[in-house]
N, C-alpha and C positions, 0 to 999 in steps of 0.2 A: 834495896838497890843503892849502891854508893854513887854519889854524884857531887860535883863541886860546881856551885853557881858562880859565874863570873859577874862582878859588879859592873854597872853601867851608869854613866852620868848623862843627863840630857838637859838641854836648855832650848828655849824658844825665842826666836828673833824675827819680828815682822811676820808672824804667822807660819814660819818654816821651822820644823823641828830638826835640830842637828844633834846627832848621836855621837858621843865620843867614848871610846873604850879607855879605861884607866889602866895604868901599869906599864912596865917595860916590855917591849916586844922581844920575844925569843923565837928563833927560827923553828917552825913546827909546833909552837905552843899556841893554843887557841886564844886569840886576843883580838877580836874584831875591831876594825877601825873604819869609819865611814870615809871613803876617799872623795866621792862626789855624789850629788843628787841633782836631778833635772825635773822641773815641773813644766808641763806643756800647757798652752792656753786652753781655756775651757771650750774653745771652738774647734779643738783638735781631738781626735780619737786615736789612741795607741792600739795598733792591731794586736790581737791576743796571741799571734803566732810569732812573736819576736824571738830572736836567737842570740845565743852567746857562743862565740868561738871557743871551744872547750880547751884549746891549747894556748892561744895567745891572750884570751880574755877580752878580745874586741866584742863590741855590742852592736848587733844589727837591729834597728828599730824601724818599723813602718808606721807612719802616721798619716791619717787622711782627714779631710776637712768635714766638719759638720755644717759649716756655712760657707758661702761663696767667698767671703772675706778672708777665709783661712786657707784658700787654695795655694797661695805662694809658700806656705809653711809645709804643706803636705809633701810626702815622698818617702824615700828610703834613706836613712842616715846610718853611717858607720862611725862609732866612737871608739877610741882606744881606752885602755884601762885607766888612764888619767882623766878621761872625760873630754878629751880633745876630739873635734870633728875631723875625720880623715877624708871621707867622701860623702857626697849627697847626690842622689838621683831624684829628679823632680816628680816622677810618676812611678806607680807600680807597687808591688809587694815583694819583699826580699827575704832571702835566707843566706846562710854563710857556711862554709866548710869549717871543720874543727880546727884546721891550721890557720884559719883566717885569711888564706891567700885567694880564695875564689868566692865571688859574690854572684848569686843568682837573683834576678828580679824579673817579674813578669809585668807586661804592660799591654794595654789594649782597651777597647771600648767597654765601659761598664755594662755588665749583663751579657757580655758576648764571650763566654769562656772558650768557645771553639775557634776563636779568631785572635786569641792573645799571642803575644810573642814572649819568649824567654830570652834574657840577655845574660851571657856568661862573661863575667868581668873579673879583672884583677882587683886587689885590695885598693889600689889607688885610682880606680875608675876606668882603666883601659878595657874596652870591650874586645874580647877575643872571638866571639861568634854570637849570632842570635838566630832564632828559628821560630817558626809558627807552630807551636805545640800548645799543650793544654794549660789550664790555669793552676792545677795542683802539681807542683814540681818539687822534687826532693834532690838533695845533693849528698854524695857520699862524704864521710868524714875526711877522706884524703883529697876531695875535690875532683876526682877523676871520672866519676859516673854521675849522670843526671837521670833521674827517673821521672817520667811524665805519667801521671795517673789521671787520664782525662776521660770523662764520660762522652759518649757519642749521642747523637740525636735519637737513636733507637734504644736508648737507656742501657746499652751494654758499656763495657769498660775497656779502654785500651791501656795496657801497661807496657810502656816503651822505654828503652834504655839508650842513652847517648853517651859517647865518650868525650874526652876533653877537647876534641876538635869539632864537635857537633854532629859527628857521624852516628847514625842509628845502628846499634850493634845487635839488638834483639827486640822482639815485640810479641805480646800475647793479646788476643782478644778474649776477654773474660765476660761471661754472661751475668755480670753483677754490676751494680753502680755504687759509687762512693767508697773507693779503696783507700785505706790508710797504709802508709809505707814507712818502714824504718830500717836503716842499715845496721849491721854489726859494727862495733867500734873499729875493727880492722878493715872495714870496707869490703870484705870478701863475701858477705852474705846479705840477702835482702829478704825481709819479712813483709808480706802484703796481706792485709786483713780486711775483710768486709764485715761491717758491724753486725749484720744479721744473716751471715752465710758461712764463709770459709776463711781459714788462715792458710797461707802458703809460704813455704821456705824455698828460696832460689839461691843458687850460687851466683857469683858476680857475672859469670858468662851466660846467665839466663837459664841454666839447667834447673828444672823443677825437682826438688828433692822429696817433698811430700806436701800433701794437702789434707787438712782436717776440717771436718764440720765443726764450726765453733762460732760463738757470739762474743762481740766486744771489740775493744780497740787495743792497740799495742802500747804497753807500758815501758818495757825495756828489753834490750837484746844484748847478751854478753858477747865478748870477743869470740870469733869463730862460731857464733850462734850456738854456743854450748848450752845456753838456757834462753828461753823466750817467755816473757810474762805478758799476759793480757788481762784486761779488766772489763767487768760488766758496766752497765750504765750507759750514758750517752756516748755515741760514736764521736770520735775526736773532732771531725770537721763537719758534722751534720747535727740535726736536731733529733734524729731517730734514736730510740731507746732500744736496748737489748730486749728481745722477745721474752715473754713469760716462759719459764722453764729453763732459762739459760743456766748453764753449769759454771759459768765464770764467776769470780776470777779464777785464773788457771795459770800454771807454769808448765811448759814443755821442756824436755831436753832436746838435744840436736837431732835425735832420731824420731821425734814426735811423740815420745812417751810422756804421760802426765806424771809429774813429780810432786805437785802441790796444787791444791784447789780450795775453793769455797771462801777464801779470805784474800783481800787485796794484798798482793806481794810484788815487790820490785827487786830485781836481781842487779847486783853490782856489775859493772862492765867487765871486770876481771873474772867474773863467774864464781867468786868465792864466798859471797855473802848474799843472804836473802833477807830483805826487810819486810816484815809482815805487819800490816796495820789493822788493828781491831777498832771497835768504837771507842774504847777507853785506854788503849795502850799501843805502843809500837815495840815490836820484838825483833831481835837480831838473831839470825840462824847462820850457822856455817854450812857451806856446800863443799862436797856432795853429801856430807853426813846428815844434814838437816837437824843439827843439835842446837838448841836455844842457848845463847850466851848472855844476852842482856835484855832487860825490859825497861821501858821508859813510859811514865804516865802522861802520854800526849795523844791527842786525837788530831789526825792530819786532815787538812783541806788540800794541801799541795806538798809534795815531797820530792826532793832530789838528793843525789849523793855524788861523791867524788868517785873516780874510776875504781878504786879499791874498796870503797865503802867505809873508809876511815871517818870521813866527815859526812854528816847528814844535815840538810837544811830543810826546815819544816815550817810551813804556814799552817797554823791550827790553834789549839788551846790546851792548857794543862787540865788534867782530870783529877789530880790529887788535891789541889788547893784552888781557891778562888783567885784569879789573876786576870789583869787586862792585857798581859803580854800575848802577842800572836805570832812572833817570829822566834824560832828556836834553832840553834846550831849545836850539834852534838859531835864531840870527838869520841867515837866508839871504842878507841883503843885506850885512851887515858880516862875514859868515862867522865868527861866534863860536859856540862850543859851551859850554854850562854843564851840568854833570852832578853827580848825587849819588845816594846810596843811600836808597831809601824802604823802611822795614821796618814795615809796618802791624801793629798789634796786633789782638786780637779774632779773631772767626771769621765766615765768611760761607758761606751755603749754596752760592753760586756760585764761591767761591774764586777771585775774579778781581780785576783792577785796571783802572781806566779813568782817562783824563785828558781834560780839557776846557779850551778857551781861549775867552775873550771875542772878539768880532769884531776888536777893535783889538789883540788879543794882549797886553793889559796885565795881565790876571788869569788865573790858572790854578787849576783845581780837580782834585784827584786823589782817587779813591776807592780805598781799600785794603780789607783784610779787616776790616770793622767800624770803619774809621777814615777821616776826611776831612782833607785838607791843602789850604790855600788860600794861594796866593802872589800877590804883585805882582811882575811881571817887569821893569818899568822905571818 
């Protein structure tokens, strides 16, 4: 495998590691530069479901207090790609549309998910509507559809869709609890999966296209739902694990046919690349041919990619040599790898790290233990 390792310089000042990429920046050339980093107080926990607006690069962060003294800091924050605070909501949990124009946040009494309110707001904080719907809400990439996946007291599930005015446009009562939802990048299709029951594909208008008996959580959905990948293991929003005998990981096409299975795989949003993760390597396949093009000696803990799969960002480890590096960015077209070590400060209830890329792969957000890093990749 041919690869070029980009050099990185690092220095430490007052306990904060600052990473600087060396060399002249060329448009499109992989040359990561740290734009900003934020460290939250140890009395604050960063919610694991933070979001990156995939077009604008805005960052939606939910933080909540571990102590009463930290209550004033808690809430939903929106930062732009320069690290400036755009808006701040005092309570709730938030998410954001791909275009960065629409913010959703839920508020309500702790431990009362059936009495929460969802607030539908503009980027600058203007509320357009609010309603009493469930705790688990999802917004389409274009901001026009809100899905409420709320459990009822009889342990069934309501899957409800609302338009940009707050009007309910369709609803299903599903005899399952704990539904995970993901939109296709063009906002025209919705995948709803139950961790130990079924996966369903809907059109935007609520038409059910198919339902399959399946186990796992949704990994990725391509535009027009051309491919849908799911993975075994823990269901995304719960602590339940996939039952014994699960056939996942698995990749479906738009008609519900299985095109790949047994190994974790993530499909690019344009539907032209399939990234396959083994224990010791990451492989790139072309779609629909399923022909292997490149292999990299990396084991992933968390993986994301740009819309067309050109850029991959991976939290994990090298498997070919001993290395302390745990962050890797790959240009799969130029076959370049950039790597460094991320050592987050602070603490987190979930003790986890996540990485996100904008659709064009130009900006990268990393969540550590109480810390955020924001890079420009080219």
